[in-house]
Structure formats: C-alpha cells, structure tokens
N, C-alpha and C positions, 0 to 999 in steps of 0.2 A: 669485265662484263656486267658485274652487279653496279661497279661505278659509275658506267656508261647509263644503267638504268636507273639510278638513283640521280643522276646529273638530269637526266630527261625528264623525272620526276616533278623535278624543284622548277621546271619552267610550265606546268600544266597549270591551267586557271580554267575558269567556270567555261568558257568557251571554246575550250581544246578539239573536245571531241566534235561540235558542230563545224569548227573551222576545218577541222580535217577531213570532215565530208563535204564539204564546201569545195575544197581544192581538187578532191577526185571529180565532182560535176563540172565545177565553171574554175578550171584553174587560170583563165584569161581574166579574172577580174583580182590578181593578187600579183602584188609589185615584187620587183626585184629583191626587197628588204623584208618579205614575207608578209606584209601589211595588207590586209583587204582594202580594196578601193571601190568605196561604196558607189562614186560615180560612174564608174565602168557597170557597177553592177545594175544601178537604176535604169541606165542607156540601154543595158540588154534587156531590161524588161520592160522598159517603155512603149506603151502601147499594148502590151499583152497581158498585163495581171491588173485587176482592180485593189486598192490596198484599202483597207478598214481601218480606220481610228479605234472603232471599238471589238474589243474581242471577249473571248468567253475561254476560261481555263482553270484548269487546278493549279491551287497554289497550297504550298506546305512549308513549314520551319524544316529547313533542310535539302530543299530542292536543288539549290545550287551547287550545294556541297556533293549530293548526291552525283549531280551531272559531272564534276569534278573527278568524283572516285571511276566513272567510267574511262575515261582518259588516262588514269596512270597505270603504268607497265606493273606488271606483278613482279616480286622479287624473289618469288619461289620458284624451286626447282621441281619437276618431276622425276619422281625415281621409281623404276621398275619393282615390283612384287616378286622377285624370282622364285619365291619358294611357292605361291599361290601358282603362278604361271607355269611351274613345272609339273605341275600336276595332270593327270592323264585325261580329264575332264577337262583342262584348259589349255593344254599347249597348243592346240590347233584352233582355239577359239580366233576369231577376228573381231571381237566386241573389246570395246575400251571402258573399264571401270576405273573411275579416278576419286580418290577419297580426299578431302579437304575443305576447304572453303570453296563454296560454289563460284564464288566472285573469279576468285582467282584460276579455278578450273575452267571457266568460260573464256578467259583471256589465254590461256593456252590453247585451249580448244580452236579460237579463233584464228589463231597461228598457222594451222595445217586445214581447218575446216569452213574457211570462210565463205561463205554463199554456197554450203554445199549441201546442207542438212534439209530434207523434205519435210520432215515432222519432229516437233519438239513437244513432249509432254510435262508440265511442272505442278508439284503439289507444295506449294509453300506454306509456311506456318500461317494459320487462319489469324492470328492477333485474338484469341477470343478470351485470354485471361488463364485459359487453363492448359494451352498448350506451350508454356514455358518460352514463349517468344520473348526476349528483350534485346533489341538491338543495341549493340555495344562493337566496336572495331577498335582494331590496334594500331591505328595511324595517329601519331605524334603530332598534331598539330598544334600550335600556339594561337593564341586569339591575334595575334601581329599578324601571322601567316595567313589566316582564313581572311582577316579584314582586307590584305593587300590582292590575295589570289581571286576571292569571290566579289571584290569592291562592296562591300557591305561595312556597316558601323560596328565598334566594339559589342556593344549589348547582344546583336546578333550573331556574333561570331561567338560569344560566349555560350548564349544559348545553343546556338549547335553542339559544343563541346559539351555540354551538359547532357545534351541528348545522346551524344555518341561515345561518351567516356563512362558515364554514370551508369548508363543501362536504362533504356525507356522501354513502354512497351504502348506509346501512344498510337494516334495514327498518324502524325508526322513521322515517327520512328520505323513505323511499320512500311510507309511509301518511300521514306530515303534508303531503305534495306532493297525495297523492291525494282525501285527505278532504273539504277546503274546495270542490275541484272537483266532487265527486259531489254535494256538498250543493247547490250552484247548480244541476247539471245535472237533477237531481230538481225542482228548483222550475219549470224548462223545459218538463216534462213534461205533457200533459193527463193526466186522467184515467184513459184507457184508451191512455195512452201507454206505451212500451217503452224499454227500454237495452240495449244489447249492447256488452259490455267484451271486447277480445280481451287474452288474458294466457298465460303458461307456466307449468311446473312452480314456478319460483321463487319466484312471488308470488300464486298461484293459492288457496293455503290463505287467506293474509292477506285477499285480496281479496274472498273469498266472507265472510268474518266482517265486514269494512267494511261491503258491501254488505247485509248482512243488520241490521246496525245503521242505516244512513241510509235503505233503502227498506223495511226490515222484513221478516223472515224469511217471513212470509205471502206476499209478492209475488214469491219466487224462483220461475223458471219454470222454467229448465234451463240445465246447463252442458253444450254442445255440446263435441263433439270433433272438429276438423279436422284433415285429414291434409296436413301442410305440405312434406313429402317423400316421394316413391314409391321411394326406393332407400336402401338400409340405409348405414350410415358403417362402416366396415371398422376406423377409428381409434378408435370410441365404445369407450369405457372402461364394462363393465358392460352397459348396453344400447344401442343405436343409438334414440333418441329421436324418433320422426317425425312428433308430434300438438303442436296446441295447445289451447287452450280458447275458446270465447267464451261468458261466462256473461252470463244474461238474466233481467232483473228488470220487474215491471210496476210503475206507477206506484201502481193499485190492481187486484190481481190477481182480485179479485171482480167489478169492471167487466168485466173481457173476457169473462166467460162469457154479459152480455146485448149485445155488440157484435155486431151483425149481420155477416158474414163474416169475423169473425175466426179465423185458423187458426193451430193451435198446432204442426203441421209445417210450419214456416216453412223449413226448408231441406231439401234432398234427401237421402235416406239415401245414395245411391252416386253415381258420377261419371255426370254427366250427358251425358258422350260417348257413351256406349252407346245414348242415345236418337237415333231418326232418324224421319223421315217419308216414306217413299219410295212410298206410296200416295195422299200429299196428304191425309192425316185432318184433317178441320176441327178435330177437338179438339186437335192438335200433335202434336208429336214423341212417339214411342211407342217401347216396347222389348218382343221376346215374352218371356214367362214361363212355364214349363211350371204345367199345370194339376193336376200330379201331385206326388206327395212321397213319399219313404221311408216317412214315419211317418202312421198314421190320423189324418186331421183331421177326416173328415166322413161319414157313411153311405155304404154301398157302393150305387150308382145307376148308371143308364146315361144316356148321353148321345145325344140323338137328331140327325144333322145334319140340315140344311138339304134335303140329298136324300133323307132317308127312312132313311141307313144309322145302324144303332145301334151305339154304342162302349162298349166296356165297359173299366173300368180294365186297365192293364198288372198281368201278374203280378207281387206283390212290391211293387207301388206303390198310391198310395190318392190318392183324389180331394184335390187343396187345398182347394176352395170348396164352398161349400155348393150342392145341386142349382138352388135359387132363384137363386143369385147366377150361377150358368153360364146357365142359361137367359136371366136378363135379359142376360147378356153376347151371346149368340145373337143376340137380338131387336134390339140395339143396334151388331150387326154388329163386336163387338169378338174374336171369335173367329178365328183364324188357324189352317187344317189342314195340319198336315203331312203329307208324303207317306206317314208311317207311320200315318197316320189317328188319329194322337194331337194333341190339342188345344194351341195355346199361347193364353194370354190377354194382349191388348194392353194 
C-alpha cells in the first residue's frame, strides 16, 4: 500500500489539487487520456461569465510548492494508543485526538470526514519571532524534481528548498506552512460549516488575504477582536497591545442565511463576569442595563408601571428603547425598577 502511495505521489504536481476538484464538478471537460479540454470548458462558460485580464491576489515564494503539498497523500499510519484508550475516563469517549504532524492528520481525517465537520477552530503559530516557529518539512525533493513538478526555474526551486530544508520564519515560510492546511480544512467543512482562526498583528493581514483566496472573499464573516490582557505594559514601545484577532469564514456564506437557528452574534460583546442570576430567572444569567441614554434614540413617551405609577424620562436623558420594546419587556417581567423609579431592562 505504501508503494502505491509513493507511486501516486510521484505524479503529483502544482495543479493536481485543482484538477481533482474540477473533475468532481465538471467531468465532461476531461478527455479519455485524463487531459483537461480547455475548448470544452470555454464553450461551457460561453456567455455565462466575464473573464478579466487584470487580477488581484496574494503571491509569495513557496506558493506553488504549498499547493502541491496539499495533493500529496500521507505515508503515515494512525495507530491507537491502547493504554490511553483503556482508561476509565476514556474508554467510552467518542472523541478523536490525533498527535503528530497536523498536515498528515488532516489528510487522514479527510478520508472519513470530508464535508462532515460543522465547525473548525485553529490556533496556528503567530510567527512573532518568539513562538519558535520555523518552517521545515521532511519532503526530500531535489532541484530537478521541483523544476519539473512546479514548472519553475532552477533558481526558484533552490530558493524553495532553502526555505523548506534549512528552516525559515519569514512571511513566505509561514504562508507556505498555512496554505495546504487551510485548503484541506476547507474540504472538511460542511456547506454550512464555519472556521475560526486565531492570529495577531504580525500575520493578520497575510492570513486575511490567504483566506480570501482559499475560502472566497464572499465567505468572510468577521474579524473578531478579543482582549488577551487587562493591564497595560509599561515596558511597551509606542503602544501596549492588549488584543489579538479571530478571523471567521464560512464554507458557503449564502447558505448560512438559510440555516435555521444560525446566529451571527457568536461571541459576547462584553465581559460575561458582569452577568449573574440572583432571582433564578429561567432565561439564565442577566445584567441590568439603563433604559435611558444621553442621546435621543426614540420618541418621548411615558412608561406605566404595573402598580399604575407613570414614569417620565429623566431631565436631560432619553429612552434607549422603543415604546413597543419597553411594554413587551414589562409583560415578560424583564424590567427591574430601581429606588429612583427609573427602570433597568434585564
């Protein structure tokens, strides 16, 4: 079996991944000898699509090499950890935990879980220079092999080998590391699946462009900011950075609009420690928010308390919510009256 994989990998080139995808979608554009018929393809698209001569994209040393890596089949074998699995706390578990190179792990997962994963979260190396990231792989390609497989010149082939053999922490090295992993991760996602990727300022811009290419710019959902520290660093130069990012993409963003129950406000906007449930509200933890604000939001109206007392907005303040929303909250017992007779909505 390993011999079959080796033989198969020897025929992999820079376009193998894309050609495999095209065969799945438009098999009628392939000839009997497995060559792609461009004339059939152009005829298929005739009058249906506008082709642009100018484009915009992300280019880096190692990109063609990274595309090829996604098509190579893994020669590794997964073996169960019998001792770990036999423990009482693990023997009935339905979880899968794989240790080893994550590129190999993704290729193994795809054999059983292609298009079956609803949500993926990854925390890749940030390439800050302090996280020990150095890209180095164990593929033993020669200059001649890369020249032929990637259709590049010998100078570029040598530069790619230097990047992957001697170890590099450059932006190109990081992108070469990320590209095939994100390609394979996308294949794991269901049509209504989403992926979340943690990152910081160092590679955030490059990751966004990379994901735009792999997942499609139209499938970008949001770049979330999360506060990682709550105290400023007096030793910081220029600015004390207190946040990182989580970039979120959908497999097919348009499908999410049709998925019942999908919520786009996936993360709380504020510290959840502010929420509690002192009155055992069946709806769960809550926190009081003023129903008035400094700036006018809604029309001026009065609020009638359940005991008949009529409230007017405080001088210089304005109701934050519409009259309809307030009356609905009163009926649902979501209004807490303070001693100053000014309500807070829960």
